N, C-alpha and C positions, 0 to 999 in steps of 0.2 A: 504494500500500499504506500503510495507516495503522498507526501504532505504538500499541500498548496499553501504556502505562507505568503501573505500579502503585507508588505511594509506600508505603514501609514506614516505620512510625514515626508520631510524632504529627503532626497537621495543622500545617503551618508557619505558618498564619494564626491559629490558635486561641491565646487568651491562656494563658500559663503559670499554672497554679494555684499559689497561695501555700501553703506548708505550714501545717498546722493549728497554731493557736497563734501565728501570725505577729504581728509587732509591731503592724500595722494592726488586727488583730482584738483584740488586748489593749487598744489605745487606745480602740477603739469600745466595748468592754465596760466600760472604766474610765469613759468619758464617760457611758455609760448608767447606771452605778451612781451617778455624781455627780448626774445629773439626777433619778434616783429619790430619792436622799437629800434633795435640795432640795425636791422635791415632798412627801415625807413630812414634812419640817419645816413646810412651808407649811400642809399639811392639819392637822397637829397644832396649829398656832397657831389655825386656824379653829375646831377643836373646843374648844379652851380658851376662845375668845371666846364660843362658844355656851353653854358651861357657866357662864361668868361672867354672861352675859345672863340665863340661866334663874335663876341664884341671885339676881340683882338683882330680877327680876320676882317671884320667890316671896317674897323678903323684904318687898317692898312689897305693899300691899293692892290695888293697881290692876292686878294681873295678869289678863289675859283668857285664858280657856281656849284659844281658837283660836290666839292668838299663842304660847302655851306649847307647844301641840301642833306648830305649824309649826317652832319653833326646835328642839324635841326631834327631830322628823323629820329636819331638816337635819343635826343632830348625828349621828344614827344613819346617815344616808347617807354622811356624811364618814368615819365610823368604818369602814364597810364598804369604802369606796374606799381607805382607809389600809391595811386588811388586804390588799387586792388589790395595792397597791403594794409592801408588804413581802414578799408572796409572790414578786414578780419580782426581788428582790434576790438576788445570787449567794451 
């Protein structure tokens, strides 16, 4: 005769879920915000470099149109990326 035992309650092998807002979750969120802040600062610096380079090229007479377009395009891409990063901030 076989015995049919039914366990009542949670699976004894399953991991116990942590409560919402646990310390680990807050730490991960904090680290993510710090990483985003550093990336935002880095991209902001790159944008300022592009603007300075464009200003220097425009001030000089040796500016080539192709180079100006490339730098401006890079700046616009960085600005779009920066907006996306800022969207991810809490």
